[in-house]
N, C-alpha and C positions, 0 to 999 in steps of 0.2 A: 447480386446487385444490392440486396438488402444489407449484407454484411459490410459492403464498402460505404454505404450511407451511414450505417451505425458507427463505423469506424471514424468517419468524418465528424459526425456529431459528437462522439466521445472525445475526439481530439480537440475540438473547439471548447468543450466543457473543461477539459484538463487545462487549457490555456487560460480561461477566464476564472475558474474556480479559485485558484490560490489568491488572486488579487482580491476577490470579494470576501474570501475567508479572512484574509489578513485585515482588510478594512473594517470588518464587522466583528473581529475576534471569534469567528466561527459561528456567529448567530444566524447569518444568512447563508443559505445553501450548506447546512451542516453535513449533509451526506447525499448520495445519489437518490433523488426523489424523496428525500426525507426518511428513507428506510433504515438508515444506519448513521453512525458517527464517523467522521473523517478526521484524519490527522494530515498535516502537511509534512512531507519528508524531503529534506534537502540532500541532493547527491551531486557529485562531481563526475563528469564523464571520464571514464578510464582511458579513452582514446583522445578525446577533444579537450579535456580539462574544463569544459563548460559546466557552470553551476546551473542546476535545474531544481525545480520544486514540483513534487508530485502529490496530489491529493489521494489518499488511500483510506479505505475502510480499515478500521482497527478493532482489536479486542484488547481491553485492559485486563492484564493478568497480574494482580498485585501492583507493584511499581513498574512493571514492564508493559510495553506496548507491543502487540503482536500484529504484524502485517502479512498479507498473503500475496505471493508472487504468482497469481493465476493467469493473467493475460487472457482471460475469458476462455481458458482451456486450450490455448495455443500449444503447439508442440515445441515452441521456443520460450525461453524465459523472457520476461519483460526487460527492456533495457535498464529501467531504473533499478531492478534487482541485480543485474550484472554489475552495475556501478556500485550499488550499496554494499554488496558482499565483499567488495575490494577495500572498503573503508573500515577503519577501526572505530571511528566516531563520526557523528554528524549532528545536525540540529534538526529538531522537529518543532512544529507549532501545534499545540493542542488547545483549542479554544483561543483565548487571548494570551496564553503563556508559551514562550519559547523555551525549549530545553535542550541541553547538550546530552546526547545519549551514546552509549556504546552499542555496536552493531555485531550481531552474530546470527547464524542460522540455527534454528531449533534442532536439538538432537532427535534421533528417532523416537526416544521415549517421550520427549516433550511434544513432538508432533502428534504422536498417538493420543496424548492427553488433550492437546489443544484443538486438534482438527474438529471434533464434534462441537466444540464451543464456537469456532469461527463459522461453521455451517449453521449453527443456531442463530447467529446474527445476520448472516447473508446466505440463504439457502441455495443460491445459484452456485456457490463454490462446489457443492456436491456434483452438480451437472458438469461444471468445468473439469473436475477431476476425471469424470467418465470420458470426456472428449480427447484426453491426451494419455499417452503412455508414460510421460514423465511424472514423477511425484512432485506435486506442487509444493514448493518450499514455503516455510513460515520463517519470517524474520523476527528476531527478538531485539527490541530496542530498550536497553536498560539504562537507568540513570547513570551518568558519567561522574 
């Protein structure tokens, strides 16, 4: 029961967060409970063609933005990741700035280097990885 309530609350947060983020340039509700920074990532549904925006915790790695396809440790990839990995480019909003970015999945060597860094900014990722047999992918968003 708790997980369905948490899922509902998170779903409502994901719907409202992008609008507040855009309206304030990321100054209001910058991250879940203020624990991290978020980026808005635009995707297009691979089946529906519907454009969506997802707020995600991110790690800045030089000029790259790293996002984590954890889905709370689910055994399935999040829909936004399935859509994003089919795209060569997309747009993101980081604070008040919108950027065009290239999209790719981290290589195994990159993931090995970056995983401890994403866990350092959001410790829950370590627990999420323990919950699933799938290796949680890292997306690399590089300047286009």
